C-alpha positions in Angstrom: 9.8 19.7 -18.5 8.9 15.8 -18.1 8.4 14.2 -14.9 10.9 11.7 -14.8 9.4 10.7 -11.2 8.0 6.4 -10.2 6.0 5.1 -8.0 6.6 1.2 -8.7 5.2 -0.9 -6.4 4.5 1.7 -3.9 8.3 2.3 -4.2 8.5 6.2 -5.0 12.0 7.7 -6.5 12.9 10.9 -7.7 13.7 9.3 -11.4 13.6 5.5 -13.1 17.0 4.7 -13.2 18.3 2.5 -10.7 21.6 0.6 -9.8 21.0 -3.1 -9.6 22.3 -5.3 -7.2 26.1 -5.8 -7.6 29.4 -4.5 -7.1 28.7 -0.8 -7.4 26.0 -0.9 -4.6 28.2 -3.2 -1.9 27.8 -0.6 0.5 27.1 2.9 1.9 29.5 5.1 0.6 29.4 3.0 -2.6 25.7 3.8 -2.7 25.8 7.7 -1.1 28.0 8.9 -4.1 25.2 7.4 -6.4 22.4 9.7 -4.6 24.9 12.1 -4.7 25.2 11.9 -8.4 21.5 11.7 -8.9 20.3 8.0 -9.4 16.9 7.5 -8.2 17.3 4.4 -6.7 19.9 1.6 -6.0 19.1 -2.9 -5.1 21.7 -3.0 -2.9 24.1 -6.0 -3.8 22.4 -9.2 -2.2 22.8 -10.4 1.4 22.8 -13.2 2.7 23.5 -15.8 5.6 26.4 -15.0 8.0 29.3 -16.5 7.5 29.5 -14.4 4.2 30.9 -15.6 1.1 34.3 -15.0 0.4 35.6 -13.8 -3.1 38.0 -15.1 -5.3 40.6 -12.5 -6.6 40.6 -12.1 -10.0 36.8 -11.4 -10.7 36.2 -10.3 -14.6 36.5 -10.1 -17.7 35.2 -8.8 -21.1 34.3 -8.1 -24.5 35.3 -4.8 -26.3 34.1 -4.0 -29.8 36.3 -2.8 -33.1 36.5 1.2 -30.9 37.8 -0.9 -27.9 34.4 -0.5 -26.1 33.3 -2.8 -23.6 30.4 -4.7 -25.6 29.8 -8.2 -22.3 31.3 -8.5 -19.1 32.1 -11.4 -17.5 31.6 -11.6 -13.2 32.8 -14.0 -11.1 32.0 -11.8 -8.0 29.7 -14.0 -5.4 26.9 -12.7 -3.4 28.0 -9.4 -0.4 31.1 -11.1 1.6 30.9 -8.0 4.4 28.9 -9.5 7.6 24.7 -8.9 8.0 25.6 -6.7 10.4 27.4 -4.0 9.2 24.9 -4.2 6.1 22.0 -3.9 7.9 23.8 -1.1 9.5 24.5 0.4 6.5 21.1 0.3 4.7 19.2 1.6 7.9 21.3 4.8 8.1 21.8 5.7 4.1 17.6 5.3 4.0 18.0 8.4 7.2 20.3 10.3 4.9 18.2 9.8 1.5 14.1 9.1 2.3 13.2 10.6 -0.6 15.8 7.5 -2.9 14.2 4.2 -3.7 16.6 1.2 -1.8 15.9 -2.3 -2.6 17.8 -5.0 -0.5 18.8 -7.7 -2.9 18.3 -11.3 -0.3 19.9 -14.6 -1.8 18.4 -17.3 1.2 18.8 -21.6 1.3 15.2 -22.6 1.1 14.5 -22.8 4.0 11.0 -20.8 5.6 12.6 -19.8 8.8 15.6 -18.5 7.6 13.9 -16.8 5.2 11.1 -14.8 8.0 14.6 -14.2 10.1 16.4 -12.7 7.2 12.7 -10.6 6.4 12.6 -9.0 9.8 15.7 -7.6 10.0 15.3 -6.1 6.8 12.1 -4.6 7.0 13.4 -3.1 10.2 16.0 -1.0 8.5 13.0 1.3 6.8 13.9 -0.3 3.4 11.2 0.3 0.8 11.1 -3.3 -0.9 13.3 -6.6 -1.1 14.3 -8.5 -4.4 14.9 -12.3 -4.2 18.1 -13.1 -6.6 16.7 -16.2 -8.0 19.1 -15.4 -11.0 22.8 -15.8 -9.9 24.3 -18.1 -12.4 27.9 -18.6 -10.6 29.0 -19.8 -7.1 26.2 -19.7 -5.5 23.4 -22.1 -7.6 26.3 -24.8 -6.9 25.0 -24.3 -3.3 20.7 -24.6 -4.2 20.4 -21.0 -4.2 20.9 -18.1 -7.1 19.5 -19.4 -10.8 19.0 -22.8 -8.4 15.8 -21.7 -7.4 15.5 -19.2 -10.2 14.9 -22.3 -12.7 12.4 -23.9 -11.2 8.9 -22.4 -10.7 7.5 -24.6 -7.9 10.8 -22.9 -5.5 10.0 -19.3 -7.0 6.2 -19.8 -6.4 6.9 -21.1 -2.9 9.7 -18.6 -1.6 8.3 -15.4 -2.9 4.6 -16.7 -0.9 7.2 -16.9 2.0 8.2 -13.7 1.6 5.0 -12.2 1.2 3.3 -13.8 4.4 6.4 -12.8 6.5 6.9 -9.2 4.8 4.7 -6.1 4.5 7.5 -5.1 1.8 6.8 -5.2 -1.3 8.3 -8.3 -2.9 10.1 -8.2 -6.5 10.9 -11.6 -8.0 14.4 -11.4 -9.8 14.2 -13.7 -12.6 17.3 -15.5 -14.2 17.7 -15.6 -17.7 19.1 -19.4 -18.3 16.1 -20.9 -18.9 13.9 -22.2 -22.1 11.0 -19.6 -20.9 11.3 -17.1 -18.6 7.4 -16.9 -19.0 6.8 -19.9 -16.3 8.9 -18.2 -13.5 7.2 -14.5 -14.3 4.0 -16.9 -14.1 4.9 -18.7 -10.9 6.1 -15.8 -9.0 3.0 -14.1 -9.8 1.1 -16.7 -8.2 3.0 -16.3 -5.0 1.8 -13.3 -5.1 4.7 -11.2 -6.1 4.0 -7.5 -6.1 6.8 -6.8 -9.2 9.9 -9.2 -11.7 12.8 -8.0 -12.5 15.2 -9.1 -15.5 17.3 -10.2 -16.3 19.9 -11.3 -14.5 23.5 -12.1 -16.1 23.7 -14.9 -18.1 25.7 -17.7 -18.1 29.4 -17.6 -19.8 32.7 -17.7 -21.0 33.6 -14.2 -22.9 37.1 -15.7 -24.3 40.3 -18.1 -23.6 43.8 -17.0 -22.8 45.4 -18.9 -25.3 48.9 -18.9 -24.0 47.6 -19.8 -20.3 44.7 -22.1 -22.0 42.3 -20.8 -19.4 39.5 -18.8 -19.3 39.1 -15.2 -18.5 39.6 -14.3 -15.5 41.8 -16.6 -14.7 42.1 -18.0 -10.9 45.6 -19.1 -10.1 45.9 -21.2 -14.2 42.0 -22.2 -13.6 38.5 -20.6 -13.9 34.9 -20.9 -14.4 31.6 -19.7 -16.2 30.5 -16.5 -15.1 27.4 -14.0 -15.1 27.7 -12.3 -19.0 25.6 -8.6 -18.7 26.3 -5.2 -20.6 24.9 -4.3 -24.1 25.7 -7.6 -25.7 22.7 -8.6 -23.4 20.0 -6.2 -24.2 18.0 -7.9 -26.9 18.0 -10.7 -25.1 16.5 -8.9 -22.3 14.3 -6.5 -24.3 12.7 -9.7 -25.7 12.2 -11.3 -22.5 10.8 -8.5 -20.1 8.4 -8.4 -23.8 7.5 -11.7 -23.6 6.3 -11.6 -19.6 4.6 -7.6 -20.7 2.0 -9.8 -23.3 1.8 -12.3 -21.7 -1.6 -12.4 -20.7 -1.1 -14.8 -17.8 2.2 -11.9 -16.3 -0.1 -8.8 -18.2 -0.6 -6.1 -15.9 2.9 -7.9 -13.7 5.1 -4.9 -12.9 8.5 -5.1 -14.3 11.8 -3.9 -13.6 13.7 -3.6 -16.8 17.7 -4.9 -16.1 20.5 -5.4 -18.8 23.1 -4.0 -21.4 20.9 -0.1 -20.0 23.8 2.6 -20.6 22.0 5.2 -22.2 18.6 7.1 -21.8 17.1 5.4 -25.0 18.1 2.0 -23.8 15.6 3.0 -21.3 13.1 4.2 -23.3 13.2 1.3 -25.0 12.5 -1.1 -21.7 10.1 1.6 -20.5 8.1 1.1 -23.8 8.2 -3.0 -23.3 6.6 -1.8 -20.1 9.2 -1.6 -17.4 8.4 0.9 -14.7 12.3 1.0 -13.4 15.3 0.1 -14.9 18.6 -0.4 -13.4 22.0 -0.2 -14.6 25.3 -1.9 -13.6 28.0 -2.3 -16.2 27.3 0.7 -17.7 28.1 2.3 -14.1 31.4 0.2 -13.7 32.5 0.9 -16.6 32.1 5.0 -16.9 31.1 5.8 -13.1 27.8 7.2 -11.5 28.2 10.2 -13.4 26.4 8.7 -16.9 23.2 9.6 -14.4 23.3 13.0 -15.2 23.2 12.3 -19.1 20.6 9.7 -19.0 18.6 12.2 -17.3 19.0 14.9 -19.7 18.3 13.0 -22.5 14.8 10.7 -21.4 13.6 14.2 -20.5 14.5 16.1 -23.6 13.3 13.0 -25.9 9.5 12.7 -23.6 9.5 16.9 -24.3 10.0 16.2 -27.9 7.5 13.6 -27.6 4.8 15.5 -25.8 4.9 12.5 -22.5 4.5 14.4 -19.8 5.4 11.4 -17.2 7.4 7.4 -17.5 3.2 6.4 -17.3 2.6 8.1 -20.6 4.6 6.0 -23.1 5.5 3.1 -20.5 3.8 0.0 -22.5 3.6 1.3 -25.7 5.4 -1.0 -27.9 3.9 -3.9 -26.0 0.6 -4.1 -28.5 2.9 -4.2 -31.2 5.0 -6.6 -30.1 3.6 -10.3 -31.3 3.5 -13.3 -32.7 5.5 -14.3 -35.8 2.0 -16.0 -37.3 0.4 -12.9 -37.0 2.7 -11.0 -39.1 1.2 -9.1 -42.0 2.4 -11.3 -45.1 1.2 -8.7 -47.5 3.2 -5.8 -46.4 6.6 -5.3 -48.5 9.5 -3.0 -48.2 12.0 -2.7 -51.2 15.8 -0.9 -50.6 16.5 2.0 -52.2 19.8 3.7 -52.8 20.5 7.6 -52.7 23.0 8.3 -55.4 23.6 11.7 -54.0 25.1 10.2 -51.0 26.3 6.3 -51.8 29.8 7.0 -51.4 30.8 4.0 -53.8 32.5 1.6 -51.2 30.2 -1.3 -52.5 29.4 -3.0 -48.8 26.0 -3.1 -49.1 26.4 -4.9 -53.0 28.5 -7.8 -51.4 26.6 -8.8 -48.8 23.5 -9.1 -50.7 25.9 -10.5 -53.8 27.7 -13.0 -50.9 24.8 -13.9 -48.9 21.8 -13.1 -49.6 19.6 -12.8 -52.6 21.1 -11.2 -55.7 19.3 -7.4 -55.6 21.6 -4.7 -56.3 23.2 -4.7 -59.5 26.4 -3.1 -60.7 27.6 -0.6 -63.0 31.0 0.3 -63.8 31.6 4.6 -64.6 33.7 5.6 -67.1 35.8 7.6 -64.1 36.9 4.5 -62.6 34.4 4.5 -59.9 30.4 2.2 -59.2 27.5 2.8 -59.1 24.9 0.6 -57.5 20.7 0.0 -58.2 18.2 -2.4 -56.7 16.9 -4.9 -58.3 13.1 -4.9 -57.3 11.9 -8.2 -58.4 15.0 -9.9 -56.9 14.4 -7.4 -53.4 12.8 -9.0 -50.6 13.4 -5.7 -48.0 15.3 -8.4 -45.8 17.0 -4.5 -44.8 20.9 -6.4 -45.3 22.1 -3.3 -47.7 20.7 -0.9 -45.2 22.5 -3.0 -42.3 26.0 -2.7 -44.0 26.1 1.1 -45.4 28.1 3.0 -43.3 26.8 6.4 -44.1 23.1 7.2 -42.3 19.7 7.5 -44.6 21.7 6.2 -47.7 20.0 3.2 -48.1 16.2 2.8 -47.1 13.1 0.1 -47.4 10.3 1.9 -49.3 6.8 0.7 -48.6 5.7 -1.1 -51.9 2.5 -2.9 -50.5 0.3 0.1 -49.6 -4.0 -1.0 -50.0 -2.9 -4.4 -50.3 -4.9 -6.4 -47.2 -3.5 -7.3 -44.0 -3.2 -11.4 -44.3 -1.7 -13.4 -41.6 0.2 -16.6 -41.8 -3.0 -18.1 -40.8 -4.7 -17.4 -43.8 -2.3 -17.3 -46.1 -3.1 -20.0 -48.9 0.4 -20.8 -48.8 0.4 -22.6 -45.6 -1.1 -25.8 -45.9 -1.5 -25.7 -42.0 -3.4 -22.2 -42.3 -6.1 -21.7 -40.1 -9.7 -20.3 -40.3 -9.2 -16.5 -39.1 
């Protein structure tokens, strides 16, 4: 059986599945239920200065897929609304009761060194395993000069990170905002400041929908609303890209990463790990389905690792990074063409409609005597865009077959069709 245990910047956990800093990690009761369910760690909901933040009533909204499942989740809740004293006392008690689990404390403070110095000593006294600097919260707190207001300025990221490394012995994880043009710059700043790791992504600025009767965005607070933080399955592609960008950036290569964003099952976790994440954090899926989802996550990941011959998380961590590159380095001689399996085809015509209307007119339709239609690929027209395969409702009915074997590698910088090609 695969070993799921991890050692993430010196923080040990029995598995890589942590709960992210959010409502599910707001207090001891929730965290202990999570540990009882089998989660490997938690990042305690963000602590701030006293007096504690005050939250509004009506805090979440969501987008749903055609099956009624939540595909995107919006949150306007702020950091903890409980006092520092209560949170610190509970953190210490939980860590004593669960010494084998990772317990990281999320922090958000004004950009004043003395304030950070004070809170770091208080957190260190609890026995917590590390701290996560919340430089990503996109709503409410940036208006107060914190959260994403810090994360969007690399100089601030480096400055506060350095303070934390100077005034604490705990591992420092910097949580990055996705609400930025290029996530590599704050990641580089975190590394320059001495960060032990980065975690990403935090939530994305969003308005999920408008109530057309109330003429207000959801969630509605007494007839008004505001932008919130978007998370859930819909943000996973954005998160994977940003994790990959940091993992393959020469200036941050090797910087440990805790992956966050739309993780809801073992496969999601494996994808983040393959792009270099040493731990993964979950929020939305736990809020929608409860803490027991971690059982299936652990079993699924373990079974998949066994099937691949991976004995530990380290065995496949980062294996997808070398295969993630810039567009200009892709092989221009590589070619695939669609093939339709006539025995599996149900004649729905979705592939034809999509290709004929919006793509390359590479599918021909033949009317049969029994009133049904047959579909075939016009090879010379097919550019291998994958659209037909994506639209087909039948598994493996349409496959993309390589037709470029024996062709030499040639990237865009070498291609004669590129008027600005560079010498290889």
